[in-house]
Structure formats: structure tokens, C-alpha cells
Backbone as ProteinMPNN parsed JSONL, in Angstrom:
{"seq_chain_A": "MSYILDHRIVFPHPSLADDDGLLAIGGDLSVERLLLAYQNGIFPWYTEDTPILWYAPHERFVLLPKELIIHKSMKQFIRNTDFMVRCDTVFSDVLQKCASIKRAGQDGTWLTNDMQQAYIKLHELGIVHSIETFTKNGDLVGGLYGVQVGRVFCGESMFSEVSNASKLALLYLCQHFDFELIDCQVYSEHLASLGAKYMSTEMFLRILQQQEYTHDRF", "coords_chain_A": {"N_chain_A": [[10.244, -17.819, 15.779], [8.727, -14.855, 16.872], [10.228, -11.625, 16.989], [10.675, -9.469, 19.744], [10.163, -6.114, 19.924], [11.914, -3.235, 21.207], [12.74, 0.018, 22.517], [14.702, 0.673, 20.697], [15.457, 1.517, 17.315], [15.28, -0.787, 15.369], [15.116, -3.785, 13.351], [14.713, -7.339, 13.038], [16.203, -9.424, 10.463], [14.24, -9.733, 7.488], [14.037, -12.383, 6.561], [13.768, -13.92, 8.783], [11.167, -14.107, 9.542], [8.085, -15.626, 10.717], [6.264, -18.52, 9.421], [3.844, -17.475, 8.542], [4.54, -14.939, 7.949], [4.814, -13.146, 10.044], [6.986, -11.077, 11.732], [7.897, -9.389, 13.845], [7.018, -7.956, 17.059], [5.474, -5.271, 18.744], [7.157, -2.185, 19.667], [6.888, 1.006, 18.037], [5.028, 3.477, 16.114], [6.634, 5.412, 14.998], [8.018, 7.908, 12.804], [10.675, 7.347, 12.085], [10.921, 4.586, 12.615], [8.996, 3.487, 10.9], [9.984, 4.271, 8.384], [12.388, 2.819, 8.302], [11.301, 0.253, 8.374], [9.767, -0.003, 5.93], [11.797, 0.362, 4.074], [13.007, -2.035, 4.272], [11.198, -3.925, 3.486], [9.178, -4.475, 5.322], [6.097, -4.28, 7.071], [3.497, -2.739, 9.087], [0.704, -4.444, 10.547], [-2.103, -4.88, 12.098], [-4.642, -4.946, 14.726], [-6.926, -3.013, 16.806], [-7.086, -4.611, 19.025], [-4.731, -5.924, 19.448], [-1.14, -5.935, 20.069], [1.268, -3.868, 18.25], [1.948, -5.362, 15.214], [4.385, -6.643, 13.022], [5.052, -7.408, 9.683], [6.62, -9.512, 7.216], [6.281, -11.005, 4.503], [7.238, -14.209, 3.14], [7.129, -14.706, 0.446], [6.625, -12.258, -1.991], [3.868, -10.431, -3.149], [3.53, -8.821, -6.089], [3.189, -6.111, -8.463], [4.155, -5.375, -11.664], [4.291, -2.384, -13.257], [4.428, -2.171, -16.08], [3.38, -4.532, -16.87], [0.727, -4.537, -16.308], [-2.542, -5.718, -16.641], [-5.084, -4.763, -18.724], [-8.306, -5.237, -19.049], [-10.777, -5.906, -21.603], [-13.33, -4.907, -20.944], [-12.636, -2.955, -19.101], [-11.178, -1.197, -20.672], [-13.228, -0.231, -22.276], [-14.748, 1.03, -20.318], [-12.973, 3.082, -19.569], [-12.92, 4.619, -21.89], [-15.481, 5.679, -21.877], [-16.035, 6.863, -19.419], [-16.629, 9.601, -17.141], [-15.223, 10.05, -14.921], [-12.749, 11.525, -12.783], [-9.269, 11.598, -12.019], [-7.094, 12.262, -9.363], [-4.21, 13.327, -7.441], [-3.064, 13.152, -4.151], [-4.843, 15.057, -3.039], [-6.938, 14.726, -1.246], [-6.009, 13.239, 0.997], [-6.453, 12.376, 3.715], [-9.151, 11.734, 3.632], [-9.16, 9.546, 1.904], [-7.77, 7.701, 3.493], [-9.651, 7.358, 5.605], [-11.798, 6.28, 4.208], [-10.681, 3.866, 3.311], [-10.331, 2.659, 5.763], [-12.927, 2.339, 6.727], [-14.521, 0.997, 4.885], [-16.505, -1.853, 4.141], [-15.321, -5.152, 4.133], [-15.185, -8.398, 2.725], [-15.239, -11.142, 4.924], [-13.871, -9.843, 6.938], [-13.656, -8.446, 10.087], [-14.11, -5.344, 11.562], [-11.324, -3.049, 11.394], [-7.938, -2.914, 10.181], [-6.69, -0.571, 9.965], [-5.971, 1.314, 12.222], [-6.652, 4.119, 14.451], [-4.232, 5.197, 15.404], [-2.495, 4.252, 13.45], [-3.477, 5.562, 11.199], [-2.86, 8.221, 11.867], [-0.098, 8.043, 11.854], [0.459, 7.528, 9.151], [-0.49, 9.884, 8.066], [1.421, 11.695, 8.996], [3.638, 10.784, 7.53], [2.699, 11.338, 5.013], [2.653, 14.118, 5.091], [5.333, 14.563, 4.993], [5.846, 13.986, 2.421], [6.174, 11.354, 1.64], [4.271, 9.342, 1.722], [1.527, 8.687, -0.38], [-1.577, 9.42, -2.081], [-3.876, 8.226, -4.527], [-6.703, 9.301, -6.19], [-10.104, 8.849, -7.07], [-12.716, 10.585, -8.572], [-16.157, 11.489, -9.08], [-17.813, 13.367, -11.724], [-19.117, 15.284, -10.337], [-17.562, 15.751, -8.196], [-17.45, 13.906, -6.113], [-15.787, 11.68, -3.975], [-15.035, 8.468, -4.879], [-13.396, 6.3, -5.062], [-10.081, 4.916, -4.622], [-6.59, 4.788, -3.62], [-3.721, 4.285, -1.465], [-0.252, 4.625, -0.547], [3.203, 3.894, 0.334], [5.994, 5.575, -0.845], [9.055, 4.43, -1.922], [11.637, 5.426, -3.374], [11.639, 4.223, -6.617], [9.803, 2.308, -6.054], [6.538, 1.549, -5.163], [4.845, 1.07, -2.313], [2.028, -0.372, -1.883], [-0.695, 0.172, 0.255], [-3.494, 0.17, 0.89], [-6.741, 0.055, -0.697], [-9.842, 1.338, -1.98], [-13.222, 1.102, -3.174], [-16.191, 2.542, -4.08], [-17.795, 2.592, -6.192], [-18.184, 0.7, -9.142], [-15.153, -0.156, -10.701], [-13.771, 2.115, -9.855], [-11.529, 2.052, -8.091], [-9.825, 0.545, -9.671], [-9.351, 2.295, -11.75], [-7.849, 4.238, -10.443], [-5.578, 2.714, -9.825], [-4.669, 2.088, -12.388], [-3.991, 4.653, -13.255], [-1.891, 5.187, -11.501], [-0.017, 3.324, -12.427], [0.46, 4.176, -15.047], [1.146, 6.877, -15.078], [3.344, 7.423, -13.536], [6.785, 6.797, -12.815], [7.265, 4.084, -11.802], [9.053, 1.214, -10.848], [8.115, -1.004, -9.604], [5.229, -2.197, -7.944], [4.359, -2.871, -4.756], [2.251, -5.222, -3.586], [1.988, -6.651, -1.344], [0.425, -9.024, -0.121], [-1.32, -11.888, -1.484], [-4.115, -11.287, -3.617], [-7.114, -12.09, -5.253], [-8.291, -10.244, -6.933], [-6.157, -8.441, -7.585], [-4.439, -10.24, -8.783], [-5.814, -10.807, -11.115], [-5.266, -8.563, -12.501], [-2.687, -8.75, -13.173], [-0.766, -8.992, -11.173], [1.794, -10.785, -9.387], [3.724, -13.406, -7.743], [6.883, -12.74, -6.2], [10.203, -13.588, -5.343], [11.433, -13.188, -1.995], [14.115, -12.499, -1.828], [14.735, -11.289, -4.323], [12.897, -9.195, -4.272], [13.763, -7.684, -2.027], [16.277, -6.994, -2.917], [15.728, -5.236, -5.026], [14.279, -3.3, -3.594], [16.086, -2.297, -1.689], [17.827, -0.886, -3.183], [16.706, 1.506, -3.508], [15.92, 4.937, -2.633], [14.358, 7.036, -0.216], [12.01, 9.435, -1.307], [11.009, 12.853, -1.089], [8.97, 14.317, -2.261], [6.071, 15.902, -3.618], [3.554, 14.226, -5.517]], "CA_chain_A": [[9.694, -17.096, 16.925], [8.698, -13.429, 16.559], [11.145, -10.773, 17.728], [9.998, -8.446, 20.544], [10.851, -4.835, 19.746], [11.965, -2.301, 22.333], [12.829, 1.409, 22.098], [15.685, 0.832, 19.628], [14.872, 1.509, 15.973], [15.904, -1.905, 14.658], [14.284, -4.945, 13.035], [15.455, -8.515, 12.581], [16.171, -9.585, 9.01], [12.936, -10.259, 7.05], [14.074, -13.834, 6.36], [13.5, -14.587, 10.063], [9.726, -14.086, 9.81], [7.382, -16.904, 10.839], [5.701, -19.015, 8.163], [2.762, -16.591, 8.097], [5.101, -13.623, 7.661], [4.975, -12.318, 11.242], [8.411, -10.901, 12.008], [8.194, -8.728, 15.114], [5.877, -7.48, 17.846], [5.757, -4.15, 19.633], [7.739, -0.974, 19.105], [5.98, 2.138, 17.873], [4.787, 3.877, 14.731], [7.375, 6.641, 14.744], [8.464, 8.096, 11.428], [11.955, 6.667, 11.889], [10.732, 3.135, 12.572], [8.251, 3.156, 9.686], [10.879, 4.403, 7.242], [13.278, 1.659, 8.317], [10.51, -0.929, 8.042], [9.452, -0.084, 4.501], [13.054, 0.208, 3.343], [13.401, -3.444, 4.38], [10.101, -4.813, 3.106], [8.414, -4.806, 6.531], [4.973, -3.363, 7.229], [2.639, -3.02, 10.247], [-0.618, -4.982, 10.201], [-2.644, -5.325, 13.38], [-5.938, -4.361, 15.052], [-6.958, -2.343, 18.11], [-7.068, -5.617, 20.082], [-3.428, -6.575, 19.512], [0.0, -5.015, 19.981], [1.686, -3.622, 16.874], [2.531, -6.549, 14.591], [5.158, -6.296, 11.839], [5.058, -8.553, 8.779], [7.515, -9.567, 6.062], [5.95, -12.29, 3.862], [8.377, -14.881, 2.52], [6.967, -14.41, -0.967], [5.973, -10.951, -2.1], [2.932, -10.298, -4.262], [3.9, -7.534, -6.67], [2.692, -5.767, -9.792], [5.062, -4.584, -12.492], [3.385, -1.494, -13.994], [4.43, -2.439, -17.524], [2.665, -5.789, -17.114], [-0.665, -4.386, -15.894], [-3.526, -6.241, -17.598], [-6.284, -3.933, -18.84], [-9.272, -6.064, -19.74], [-11.603, -5.232, -22.616], [-14.407, -4.157, -20.285], [-12.036, -1.781, -18.483], [-10.858, -0.272, -21.758], [-14.492, 0.412, -22.654], [-15.091, 1.937, -19.227], [-12.088, 4.249, -19.649], [-13.351, 5.447, -23.019], [-16.804, 6.288, -21.662], [-16.215, 7.434, -18.086], [-16.328, 11.008, -16.882], [-14.493, 10.114, -13.662], [-11.484, 12.252, -12.777], [-8.288, 11.056, -11.083], [-6.18, 13.261, -8.819], [-3.202, 12.796, -6.532], [-2.705, 13.872, -2.922], [-5.705, 16.211, -2.751], [-7.809, 14.433, -0.092], [-5.349, 12.059, 1.555], [-7.119, 11.906, 4.942], [-10.427, 11.119, 3.236], [-8.852, 8.218, 1.375], [-7.482, 6.862, 4.658], [-10.893, 7.056, 6.313], [-12.59, 5.377, 3.362], [-10.039, 2.556, 3.352], [-10.532, 2.104, 7.104], [-14.332, 2.099, 7.058], [-15.247, 0.199, 3.895], [-16.742, -3.237, 4.546], [-14.605, -6.12, 3.312], [-15.639, -9.766, 2.968], [-14.44, -11.939, 5.833], [-13.055, -9.015, 7.823], [-14.356, -7.713, 11.148], [-13.375, -4.158, 11.983], [-10.309, -2.535, 10.481], [-6.541, -2.93, 10.622], [-6.216, 0.81, 9.888], [-6.326, 1.918, 13.505], [-6.473, 5.57, 14.523], [-2.799, 5.473, 15.522], [-1.865, 4.017, 12.163], [-3.876, 6.658, 10.317], [-2.074, 9.401, 12.223], [1.285, 7.808, 11.427], [0.54, 7.716, 7.698], [-0.666, 11.318, 7.795], [2.738, 12.31, 9.197], [4.477, 10.438, 6.385], [2.16, 12.084, 3.873], [3.104, 15.508, 5.232], [6.743, 14.563, 4.611], [5.937, 13.694, 0.997], [6.606, 9.965, 1.472], [3.064, 8.556, 1.492], [0.714, 9.37, -1.385], [-2.88, 8.86, -2.432], [-4.46, 8.412, -5.856], [-8.12, 9.464, -5.833], [-11.051, 8.87, -8.178], [-13.879, 11.422, -8.294], [-17.184, 11.668, -10.106], [-17.787, 14.714, -12.303], [-19.668, 16.188, -9.321], [-16.57, 15.944, -7.148], [-17.579, 12.928, -5.04], [-14.712, 10.69, -3.899], [-15.682, 7.156, -4.98], [-12.408, 5.234, -5.113], [-8.708, 5.385, -4.487], [-5.596, 3.951, -2.958], [-2.59, 5.037, -0.926], [0.9, 3.787, -0.277], [4.479, 4.486, 0.713], [6.947, 5.629, -1.947], [10.463, 4.222, -1.625], [12.249, 5.564, -4.682], [10.769, 3.789, -7.717], [8.908, 1.259, -5.549], [5.349, 2.047, -4.474], [4.353, 0.035, -1.396], [0.59, -0.168, -1.752], [-1.201, -0.186, 1.573], [-4.918, -0.161, 0.872], [-7.531, 0.698, -1.731], [-11.275, 1.196, -1.765], [-14.062, 1.456, -4.314], [-17.623, 2.629, -3.789], [-18.445, 2.464, -7.497], [-17.446, -0.253, -9.954], [-13.981, 0.266, -11.466], [-13.165, 3.358, -9.363], [-10.173, 1.795, -7.595], [-9.026, 0.098, -10.807], [-8.947, 3.491, -12.482], [-6.759, 4.837, -9.666], [-4.395, 1.866, -9.998], [-4.219, 2.303, -13.76], [-3.345, 5.967, -13.275], [-0.608, 5.024, -10.802], [0.897, 2.565, -13.281], [0.733, 4.819, -16.332], [1.561, 8.278, -14.976], [4.522, 7.568, -12.696], [7.873, 5.922, -13.256], [7.543, 3.071, -10.787], [9.561, -0.081, -11.301], [7.427, -2.092, -8.904], [4.198, -1.884, -6.95], [4.285, -3.936, -3.753], [0.867, -5.501, -3.167], [2.184, -7.329, -0.064], [-0.08, -10.395, -0.066], [-2.155, -12.264, -2.63], [-5.558, -11.075, -3.735], [-7.608, -12.537, -6.557], [-8.532, -9.038, -7.717], [-4.9, -7.944, -8.126], [-3.908, -11.273, -9.677], [-6.498, -10.658, -12.406], [-4.696, -7.384, -13.158], [-1.31, -9.05, -13.551], [0.142, -9.134, -10.033], [2.344, -12.13, -9.269], [4.673, -13.564, -6.647], [8.307, -12.521, -6.414], [10.952, -14.076, -4.186], [11.844, -12.166, -1.043], [15.476, -12.074, -2.143], [14.695, -10.346, -5.433], [12.157, -8.018, -3.83], [14.622, -6.883, -1.159], [17.376, -6.455, -3.719], [15.181, -4.06, -5.713], [13.855, -2.306, -2.615], [17.206, -1.69, -0.984], [18.526, 0.005, -4.114], [15.932, 2.736, -3.581], [16.023, 5.942, -1.579], [13.111, 7.748, 0.0], [11.866, 10.768, -1.889], [10.185, 13.723, -0.255], [8.313, 15.211, -3.211], [4.663, 15.663, -3.935], [3.313, 13.653, -6.83]], "C_chain_A": [[9.807, -15.591, 16.671], [9.582, -12.631, 17.519], [10.34, -9.709, 18.483], [10.799, -7.152, 20.449], [10.863, -4.03, 21.042], [12.114, -0.883, 21.777], [13.806, 1.621, 20.946], [15.016, 0.711, 18.267], [15.619, 0.465, 15.143], [14.837, -2.961, 14.367], [15.193, -6.137, 12.755], [15.364, -8.612, 11.06], [14.829, -10.19, 8.589], [12.901, -11.771, 6.855], [13.752, -14.609, 7.634], [12.014, -14.596, 10.426], [9.173, -15.499, 9.946], [6.811, -17.314, 9.485], [4.593, -18.108, 7.629], [3.243, -15.161, 7.832], [5.297, -12.73, 8.868], [6.445, -12.29, 11.644], [8.678, -10.382, 13.41], [6.923, -8.199, 15.754], [6.338, -6.295, 18.689], [6.376, -2.963, 18.922], [6.714, 0.141, 19.024], [5.808, 2.433, 16.396], [5.467, 5.207, 14.435], [7.791, 6.705, 13.277], [9.729, 7.289, 11.157], [11.778, 5.15, 11.761], [10.0, 2.714, 11.301], [9.14, 3.248, 8.451], [11.836, 3.214, 7.155], [12.527, 0.4, 7.898], [10.298, -1.042, 6.539], [10.706, -0.225, 3.644], [13.492, -1.258, 3.314], [12.244, -4.412, 4.136], [9.227, -5.26, 4.257], [7.266, -3.812, 6.667], [4.138, -3.733, 8.459], [1.263, -3.502, 9.787], [-1.204, -5.578, 11.482], [-4.009, -4.672, 13.596], [-5.846, -3.677, 16.42], [-6.797, -3.325, 19.263], [-5.711, -6.296, 20.256], [-2.333, -5.522, 19.65], [0.334, -4.772, 18.513], [2.398, -4.874, 16.355], [3.199, -6.125, 13.283], [5.341, -7.536, 10.973], [6.085, -8.372, 7.659], [7.277, -10.918, 5.381], [7.151, -12.892, 3.129], [8.323, -14.805, 0.998], [6.196, -13.114, -1.072], [5.08, -10.925, -3.317], [3.111, -8.902, -4.837], [3.259, -7.36, -8.042], [3.754, -4.928, -10.496], [4.192, -3.703, -13.387], [3.315, -1.784, -15.487], [3.674, -3.707, -17.87], [1.212, -5.731, -16.65], [-1.599, -4.869, -16.998], [-4.763, -5.343, -17.577], [-7.286, -4.709, -19.682], [-10.153, -5.232, -20.665], [-12.69, -4.377, -21.979], [-13.879, -2.887, -19.635], [-11.665, -0.748, -19.535], [-12.108, 0.482, -22.196], [-14.929, 1.412, -21.59], [-14.261, 3.217, -19.309], [-12.534, 5.186, -20.77], [-14.605, 6.253, -22.696], [-16.949, 7.05, -20.346], [-15.95, 8.934, -18.059], [-15.684, 11.166, -15.498], [-13.186, 10.893, -13.856], [-10.567, 11.623, -11.737], [-7.336, 12.175, -10.671], [-5.22, 12.596, -7.842], [-3.032, 13.724, -5.33], [-3.588, 15.088, -2.635], [-6.596, 15.983, -1.539], [-7.267, 13.186, 0.628], [-6.093, 11.504, 2.774], [-8.449, 11.235, 4.626], [-10.209, 9.716, 2.678], [-8.551, 7.253, 2.513], [-8.756, 6.415, 5.356], [-11.767, 6.101, 5.517], [-12.008, 3.968, 3.398], [-10.285, 1.869, 4.697], [-11.963, 1.648, 7.328], [-15.063, 1.188, 6.085], [-15.359, -1.249, 4.357], [-16.043, -4.184, 3.582], [-15.026, -7.534, 3.714], [-14.683, -10.494, 3.908], [-13.598, -11.15, 6.807], [-13.931, -8.26, 8.802], [-13.523, -6.505, 11.542], [-12.35, -3.744, 10.945], [-8.925, -2.717, 11.067], [-5.978, -1.514, 10.607], [-6.672, 1.55, 11.144], [-6.118, 3.427, 13.468], [-4.993, 5.949, 14.604], [-2.09, 5.294, 14.18], [-2.229, 5.121, 11.163], [-3.054, 7.907, 10.605], [-0.618, 9.256, 11.776], [1.432, 8.026, 9.925], [0.31, 9.169, 7.305], [0.661, 12.053, 7.967], [3.657, 12.028, 8.007], [4.002, 11.151, 5.118], [2.643, 13.531, 3.916], [4.581, 15.652, 4.878], [6.937, 14.269, 3.128], [6.363, 12.274, 0.69], [5.427, 9.03, 1.2], [2.134, 9.364, 0.592], [-0.619, 8.668, -1.599], [-3.21, 9.172, -3.888], [-5.961, 8.323, -5.669], [-8.993, 9.558, -7.086], [-12.314, 9.616, -7.757], [-14.895, 11.33, -9.431], [-17.078, 13.09, -10.655], [-18.362, 15.751, -11.333], [-18.725, 16.396, -8.145], [-16.68, 14.998, -5.975], [-16.433, 11.916, -5.112], [-15.325, 9.292, -3.866], [-14.684, 6.0, -5.051], [-11.016, 5.803, -4.937], [-7.822, 4.383, -3.789], [-4.532, 4.86, -2.342], [-1.447, 4.069, -0.648], [2.148, 4.604, -0.002], [5.419, 4.44, -0.488], [8.367, 5.463, -1.424], [11.187, 4.255, -2.97], [11.272, 5.21, -5.786], [9.935, 2.56, -7.346], [7.759, 1.928, -4.813], [4.795, 0.906, -3.642], [2.879, 0.294, -1.126], [0.091, -0.661, -0.417], [-2.668, -0.603, 1.546], [-5.583, 0.574, -0.273], [-9.009, 0.497, -1.42], [-12.012, 1.598, -3.033], [-15.519, 1.435, -3.881], [-18.456, 2.496, -5.055], [-17.577, 1.544, -8.342], [-16.341, 0.432, -10.757], [-13.281, 1.517, -10.931], [-11.751, 3.133, -8.845], [-9.263, 1.295, -8.714], [-8.51, 1.291, -11.608], [-7.789, 4.19, -11.77], [-5.471, 4.039, -9.844], [-3.813, 2.032, -11.398], [-3.465, 3.622, -13.883], [-1.966, 5.893, -12.626], [0.414, 4.352, -11.709], [1.343, 3.363, -14.504], [1.301, 6.225, -16.224], [2.798, 8.495, -14.115], [5.542, 6.504, -13.071], [8.241, 4.903, -12.178], [8.022, 1.783, -11.437], [8.686, -1.211, -10.783], [6.364, -1.528, -7.98], [4.082, -3.09, -6.02], [2.841, -4.072, -3.293], [0.83, -6.29, -1.865], [1.732, -8.781, -0.097], [-1.083, -10.623, -1.197], [-3.591, -11.765, -2.503], [-5.972, -11.468, -5.144], [-7.799, -11.345, -7.495], [-7.244, -8.547, -8.371], [-4.24, -8.957, -9.056], [-4.534, -11.144, -11.067], [-5.952, -9.472, -13.198], [-3.213, -7.568, -13.487], [-0.33, -9.165, -12.407], [0.581, -10.589, -9.891], [3.323, -12.188, -8.103], [6.106, -13.301, -7.118], [9.032, -13.011, -5.174], [11.339, -12.912, -3.28], [13.218, -11.622, -1.389], [15.482, -11.025, -3.255], [13.989, -9.061, -5.025], [13.041, -7.108, -2.978], [15.782, -6.273, -1.928], [16.924, -5.189, -4.46], [14.904, -2.947, -4.715], [15.047, -1.576, -2.006], [18.125, -0.877, -1.899], [17.864, 1.387, -4.154], [16.293, 3.683, -2.441], [14.66, 6.601, -1.424], [13.138, 9.082, -0.727], [10.901, 11.558, -1.034], [9.478, 14.761, -1.131], [6.841, 14.884, -3.324], [4.568, 15.036, -5.325], [3.027, 14.794, -7.814]], "O_chain_A": [[10.875, -15.108, 16.294], [9.663, -12.935, 18.709], [9.423, -9.114, 17.918], [11.964, -7.099, 20.842], [9.95, -4.129, 21.862], [11.655, -0.613, 20.668], [13.745, 2.653, 20.278], [14.111, -0.103, 18.085], [16.477, 0.797, 14.325], [13.804, -3.027, 15.034], [16.318, -5.965, 12.286], [14.532, -7.947, 10.443], [14.327, -11.081, 9.274], [11.838, -12.38, 6.972], [13.493, -15.811, 7.582], [11.647, -15.049, 11.51], [9.709, -16.447, 9.373], [6.866, -16.549, 8.521], [4.419, -17.982, 6.417], [2.44, -14.279, 7.527], [5.888, -11.657, 8.744], [7.066, -13.329, 11.866], [9.578, -10.87, 14.094], [5.899, -8.017, 15.097], [7.425, -6.302, 19.266], [6.154, -2.753, 17.73], [5.791, 0.215, 19.835], [6.359, 1.744, 15.538], [4.927, 6.033, 13.699], [7.899, 5.681, 12.603], [9.841, 6.627, 10.126], [12.4, 4.511, 10.912], [10.344, 1.701, 10.693], [9.06, 2.397, 7.566], [12.067, 2.669, 6.076], [13.057, -0.424, 7.154], [10.617, -2.07, 5.942], [10.669, -0.869, 2.596], [14.253, -1.669, 2.438], [12.306, -5.576, 4.532], [8.596, -6.314, 4.182], [7.446, -2.623, 6.405], [4.075, -4.904, 8.834], [0.729, -3.037, 8.78], [-0.821, -6.675, 11.889], [-4.479, -3.926, 12.737], [-4.822, -3.755, 17.099], [-6.414, -2.926, 20.362], [-5.559, -7.155, 21.124], [-2.569, -4.344, 19.378], [-0.251, -5.401, 17.63], [3.33, -5.378, 16.983], [2.637, -5.336, 12.524], [5.739, -8.591, 11.467], [6.376, -7.259, 7.221], [7.998, -11.877, 5.654], [7.975, -12.168, 2.569], [9.36, -14.836, 0.337], [5.233, -12.89, -0.338], [5.486, -11.348, -4.4], [2.872, -7.91, -4.149], [2.848, -8.325, -8.687], [4.193, -3.9, -9.98], [3.429, -4.225, -14.2], [2.251, -1.654, -16.093], [3.357, -3.941, -19.037], [0.537, -6.759, -16.601], [-1.459, -4.471, -18.154], [-5.408, -5.185, -16.541], [-7.125, -4.821, -20.898], [-10.255, -4.014, -20.522], [-12.944, -3.256, -22.419], [-14.564, -1.865, -19.609], [-11.824, 0.451, -19.31], [-12.057, 1.684, -22.457], [-15.416, 2.498, -21.905], [-14.793, 4.314, -19.137], [-12.524, 6.406, -20.607], [-14.774, 7.373, -23.179], [-17.902, 7.811, -20.183], [-15.16, 9.461, -18.842], [-15.606, 12.274, -14.967], [-12.606, 10.912, -14.941], [-11.031, 11.165, -10.692], [-6.839, 12.931, -11.506], [-5.405, 11.438, -7.466], [-2.874, 14.935, -5.486], [-3.116, 16.057, -2.04], [-6.976, 16.942, -0.866], [-7.99, 12.211, 0.833], [-6.335, 10.3, 2.857], [-8.828, 10.269, 5.287], [-10.991, 8.806, 2.954], [-9.021, 6.115, 2.504], [-8.923, 5.235, 5.663], [-12.404, 5.214, 6.086], [-12.747, 2.989, 3.503], [-10.428, 0.648, 4.761], [-12.195, 0.673, 8.043], [-16.121, 0.656, 6.421], [-14.406, -1.804, 4.904], [-16.155, -4.039, 2.365], [-15.2, -7.826, 4.897], [-13.468, -10.468, 3.713], [-12.704, -11.707, 7.443], [-14.837, -7.526, 8.405], [-12.335, -6.646, 11.83], [-12.491, -4.05, 9.761], [-8.743, -2.681, 12.284], [-4.911, -1.268, 11.169], [-7.638, 2.313, 11.117], [-5.48, 3.948, 12.554], [-4.552, 6.898, 13.956], [-1.206, 6.072, 13.819], [-1.387, 5.557, 10.378], [-2.6, 8.577, 9.678], [0.013, 10.231, 11.369], [2.403, 8.632, 9.472], [0.864, 9.633, 6.309], [0.99, 12.936, 7.174], [4.364, 12.917, 7.534], [4.806, 11.519, 4.262], [3.0, 14.099, 2.884], [5.029, 16.736, 4.505], [8.062, 14.299, 2.631], [6.862, 12.003, -0.401], [5.588, 8.024, 0.509], [1.972, 10.57, 0.775], [-0.761, 7.476, -1.329], [-2.871, 10.235, -4.408], [-6.452, 7.375, -5.056], [-8.656, 10.261, -8.039], [-12.907, 9.318, -6.72], [-14.535, 11.122, -10.589], [-16.342, 13.917, -10.115], [-18.126, 16.95, -11.487], [-19.044, 17.127, -7.207], [-16.071, 15.243, -4.934], [-16.145, 11.366, -6.175], [-16.056, 8.96, -2.933], [-15.091, 4.839, -5.095], [-10.793, 7.006, -5.08], [-8.244, 3.287, -3.421], [-4.453, 6.047, -2.657], [-1.647, 2.86, -0.531], [2.148, 5.832, -0.093], [5.617, 3.38, -1.082], [8.831, 6.245, -0.594], [11.33, 3.223, -3.626], [10.204, 5.813, -5.893], [9.425, 1.86, -8.221], [7.976, 2.772, -3.943], [4.333, -0.1, -4.18], [2.527, 1.083, -0.249], [0.408, -1.774, 0.004], [-3.034, -1.626, 2.125], [-5.072, 1.58, -0.764], [-9.374, -0.414, -0.678], [-11.487, 2.342, -3.86], [-16.014, 0.427, -3.375], [-19.672, 2.309, -4.995], [-16.35, 1.609, -8.26], [-16.562, 1.457, -11.402], [-12.279, 1.94, -11.508], [-10.86, 3.934, -9.124], [-8.066, 1.582, -8.713], [-7.373, 1.292, -12.081], [-6.86, 4.676, -12.415], [-4.395, 4.617, -9.995], [-2.595, 2.106, -11.564], [-2.424, 3.693, -14.537], [-0.997, 6.46, -13.132], [1.574, 4.761, -11.755], [2.485, 3.233, -14.946], [1.886, 6.722, -17.186], [3.26, 9.627, -13.974], [5.19, 5.442, -13.584], [9.376, 4.863, -11.704], [7.469, 1.326, -12.438], [8.532, -2.243, -11.436], [6.573, -0.512, -7.318], [3.746, -4.192, -6.454], [2.28, -3.158, -2.689], [-0.248, -6.568, -1.34], [2.569, -9.684, -0.102], [-1.616, -9.679, -1.782], [-4.194, -11.815, -1.431], [-5.254, -11.204, -6.108], [-7.509, -11.424, -8.689], [-7.225, -8.268, -9.57], [-3.56, -8.576, -10.008], [-3.859, -11.348, -12.076], [-6.147, -9.381, -14.41], [-2.566, -6.66, -14.01], [0.851, -9.417, -12.647], [-0.164, -11.509, -10.229], [3.704, -11.159, -7.544], [6.481, -13.593, -8.253], [8.523, -12.863, -4.063], [11.547, -11.791, -3.745], [13.465, -10.422, -1.262], [16.151, -9.997, -3.144], [14.423, -7.966, -5.384], [13.064, -5.895, -3.186], [16.22, -5.163, -1.625], [17.652, -4.198, -4.512], [15.25, -1.79, -4.954], [15.006, -0.358, -1.831], [19.082, -0.257, -1.437], [18.394, 2.32, -4.757], [16.884, 3.288, -1.435], [13.9, 6.711, -2.387], [14.159, 9.769, -0.758], [10.068, 10.984, -0.333], [9.404, 15.937, -0.776], [6.423, 13.74, -3.147], [5.403, 15.291, -6.193], [2.792, 14.545, -8.997]]}, "name": "protein", "num_of_chains": 1, "seq": "MSYILDHRIVFPHPSLADDDGLLAIGGDLSVERLLLAYQNGIFPWYTEDTPILWYAPHERFVLLPKELIIHKSMKQFIRNTDFMVRCDTVFSDVLQKCASIKRAGQDGTWLTNDMQQAYIKLHELGIVHSIETFTKNGDLVGGLYGVQVGRVFCGESMFSEVSNASKLALLYLCQHFDFELIDCQVYSEHLASLGAKYMSTEMFLRILQQQEYTHDRF"}
């Protein structure tokens, strides 16, 4: 049974989540609550039509940067592309793109206005970061963003308007930063093809809780 949050900045243990990963309902998106959530493997995921819902999946889908699979076609793309990758230069634009892009089987967006504002606050504190892919003309065509907890990057969302643009951003994240683990949260066929796999909640939390928040720009 899901825990109902009140004004106190607390969460039940992630192991108490329902079978679908739903752990708690309610609360707010304050900086303090979000920091506590991510430190404990908990993340918000809801729509404008529901209260704030907090999830902690029993199995975590993760990517170890050293195990990223770069397929032959992607290697060829990297050799020939004139795309540029940057970090933290257009964070709000990445958020808006992730919120508005059409996704198969999904009506509307889980990235509500309140959630966007909350992540902007965390970005201003140097805790949430974006990786951005641009054409040579300076058009933003792909990217991702997530919460940094020490050497764990909790990926929140990614988008691509041009083939391979988000993959290029993910590759950059894996190769240019010293992350031990990228939390992909839940399974996706796309990320599985790049080497993401399931990890037990126990191991994931053990790694996560060894980390400390950093407040630096990429």
C-alpha cells in the first residue's frame, strides 16, 4: 500500500514500493525532498491529472558507462557527423523538448510545468545537468538531462529530433565524465540495445548511498 506523504521531508524505504514500483503519493517538489528522493533511488513520475507520485522500482535498469555498446553504424556516424555536443548551455530548452516530443503509446507528458520548474532550481544549484546535441548551424536536435548524485547520473529523459542525436549525447556522457553508473530507471528496448541491464535494488542502493551530491557545473 502506497505511503501518503505530508509536510515532513521523509520517505518510506524503497523496498516497500508496490509491485509496479509506486512507493508514495503526495508531498511536494521542494529541493530538499527531491534531494532526499534521489539519494534513496526514488523519483517523481506523474501527470497533471494525478497527485505527485513517487516511484522506486524493485529492479533498476542501469547502464555502466564502460559497458556501453557502440554499434558499427554508430561508429560510422561519429566519424562522419558534424554535430556538436555541449553541456549545460540550454538546459531549459532540453526540458521543453523532452516534455513536448511525441512518444509512442504516451498521451501528454509526465514533465509537468511544476516538475520543470523544480528541475530548473536543481540545475541552478549545479545538481541537474543537460547534455545537448547541436547541428553545425546551432540547432538543438537531441539531448538528455538528469540528476547527479556523486558518480551516479540519474537519467530523467532524453529526446532526439534527428537520428542518432540523443545517442551521441549519451555517448558523450559516458566517455567524458567519470560516472560509475547511469540510472535509466525502467526498461527500454533502445537503452537495452546500448548495453543497459537490470541491477538488484539492494546493489543499486548500496552504490547510490555511497555518493554525495556535487554542486559543480559540468
